[in-house]
C-alpha positions as CSV (number, residue, x, y, z in Angstrom):
1,X,12.9,17.7,-51.1
2,X,15.5,14.9,-51.4
3,X,14.1,14.8,-55.1
4,X,17.2,14.2,-57.5
5,X,16.7,16.7,-60.6
6,X,18.9,16.5,-63.4
7,X,21.1,19.7,-63.9
8,X,22.7,21.7,-66.7
9,X,25.8,23.4,-66.0
10,X,27.6,25.6,-68.7
11,X,29.6,28.7,-69.3
12,X,28.4,32.2,-70.2
13,X,31.3,33.8,-72.3
14,X,29.3,36.7,-74.1
15,X,30.9,39.2,-71.5
16,X,34.5,40.2,-70.6
17,X,34.6,37.5,-67.6
18,X,32.9,33.8,-67.7
19,X,30.2,33.1,-65.7
20,X,29.3,29.8,-64.7
21,X,25.7,28.7,-65.0
22,X,24.0,25.8,-63.3
23,X,20.1,25.4,-64.1
24,X,17.4,22.8,-63.3
25,X,15.6,22.4,-66.4
26,X,12.7,20.8,-64.5
27,X,12.1,24.0,-62.1
28,X,11.7,27.1,-64.8
29,X,13.9,29.7,-63.6
30,X,15.9,27.8,-61.2
31,X,19.4,28.8,-61.8
32,X,22.9,29.4,-59.7
33,X,25.3,31.8,-61.3
34,X,28.8,32.0,-60.1
35,X,32.4,33.1,-61.1
36,X,33.6,29.4,-60.6
37,X,31.6,26.2,-61.4
38,X,31.6,25.4,-57.6
39,X,29.8,29.1,-56.9
40,X,27.3,28.4,-59.5
41,X,26.3,24.5,-58.2
42,X,26.4,26.1,-54.5
43,X,24.4,29.0,-55.8
44,X,21.9,26.2,-57.7
45,X,21.4,23.8,-55.3
46,X,20.5,26.7,-52.3
47,X,17.8,28.3,-55.1
48,X,16.3,24.6,-55.8
49,X,15.2,24.4,-52.1
50,X,13.8,27.7,-52.0
51,X,12.1,27.1,-55.5
52,X,10.4,23.9,-53.8
53,X,9.7,25.6,-50.4
54,X,7.9,28.6,-52.4
55,X,6.3,26.5,-54.8
56,X,4.5,24.5,-51.9
57,X,4.0,27.3,-50.1
58,X,1.9,28.7,-53.0
59,X,-0.3,25.2,-53.3
60,X,1.5,24.8,-56.8
61,X,2.7,21.5,-58.1
62,X,6.3,20.7,-57.9
63,X,7.1,18.5,-61.0
64,X,8.8,15.0,-60.5
65,X,12.3,15.0,-62.0
66,X,12.8,14.2,-65.5
67,X,14.8,11.6,-67.2
68,X,16.0,13.6,-69.7
69,X,19.6,13.3,-68.8
70,X,19.4,9.6,-68.3
71,X,21.7,7.1,-69.8
72,X,18.5,5.3,-71.6
73,X,19.5,6.4,-75.4
74,X,20.0,3.9,-77.8
75,X,22.1,6.1,-80.2
76,X,19.6,6.0,-82.8
77,X,16.9,8.2,-84.3
78,X,15.0,8.8,-87.3
79,X,14.7,12.0,-89.1
80,X,12.9,13.1,-92.3
81,X,14.3,15.6,-94.5
82,X,13.3,17.0,-97.7
83,X,14.3,14.5,-100.9
84,X,16.6,17.2,-102.0
85,X,18.7,17.4,-99.2
86,X,18.7,13.6,-98.6
87,X,20.0,13.5,-102.0
88,X,22.7,16.1,-101.3
89,X,24.0,14.5,-98.2
90,X,24.2,11.0,-100.4
91,X,26.4,12.7,-102.5
92,X,28.6,14.7,-100.2
93,X,28.8,11.1,-98.2
94,X,30.2,9.4,-101.3
95,X,32.5,12.4,-102.3
96,X,34.1,12.1,-99.0
97,X,34.5,8.3,-99.1
98,X,32.1,8.0,-96.0
99,X,29.0,6.6,-95.0
100,X,25.6,9.1,-94.8
101,X,25.5,8.0,-91.0
102,X,29.0,9.2,-90.5
103,X,28.6,12.4,-92.5
104,X,25.4,13.1,-90.5
105,X,27.1,12.6,-87.2
106,X,29.7,14.8,-88.5
107,X,26.9,17.7,-89.1
108,X,25.1,17.2,-86.0
109,X,28.2,17.3,-83.9
110,X,29.6,20.2,-85.8
111,X,32.9,18.9,-85.9
112,X,33.9,19.6,-89.2
113,X,31.1,19.6,-91.9
114,X,30.3,22.3,-93.9
115,X,27.5,24.7,-92.9
116,X,25.5,24.2,-96.1
117,X,25.9,20.8,-97.8
118,X,23.8,22.5,-100.7
119,X,26.2,25.4,-101.4
120,X,29.3,23.2,-103.0
121,X,26.5,20.9,-105.2
122,X,26.5,21.4,-108.6
123,X,23.6,23.1,-110.2
124,X,21.8,20.3,-111.3
125,X,21.4,18.7,-108.0
126,X,20.6,22.1,-106.1
127,X,16.9,22.7,-104.9
128,X,14.9,25.2,-107.1
129,X,14.4,27.4,-104.1
130,X,16.9,30.3,-103.9
131,X,17.7,29.3,-100.7
132,X,17.4,25.3,-99.9
133,X,14.9,25.5,-97.4
134,X,13.2,28.6,-98.2
135,X,10.1,26.3,-98.1
136,X,10.7,25.9,-94.6
137,X,12.4,29.4,-93.5
138,X,15.0,28.1,-92.1
139,X,18.8,27.9,-93.5
140,X,19.7,24.5,-94.3
141,X,22.7,25.0,-91.7
142,X,19.5,25.3,-89.2
143,X,18.3,21.9,-90.0
144,X,21.7,19.5,-89.8
145,X,23.9,22.2,-87.8
146,X,23.7,22.7,-84.0
147,X,26.0,24.5,-81.5
148,X,29.6,23.2,-81.9
149,X,30.0,24.0,-77.9
150,X,26.7,22.5,-76.5
151,X,26.6,22.9,-72.6
152,X,28.1,20.5,-70.1
153,X,25.6,18.2,-68.6
154,X,26.0,17.0,-65.0
155,X,24.1,13.6,-64.5
156,X,22.2,13.4,-61.1
């Protein structure tokens, strides 16, 4: 029971009061909720023990802690884009006198990039679909824009 499972902690502000949520991604359904971060953490820790005990009683496998929140990330990854979107990003980066890498970071971070890179392009540079990503059933913003307020993460 002394295994060190990674935990995510974040707030849910969708109702009138703010609730803190602490969850163990490796233990499906194992969460703690509270009015304060401390309450959510305490409840999550208690629920983790109960979750593991119940799984062991039922003869179910208890997963090993994952390394998802480790610090072993290089800061690099490759992404494949449709050619029209790659071209649009290059034009937008040049327009903003920045690098393609920096512009892409702004999109992923959500800290200032436009929702749709293609909406501001001249007609000659736009993709022939009505919506630039119709071929994939996604909006362009869905390709490059994530939530601007990701959950806080506590490392084990």
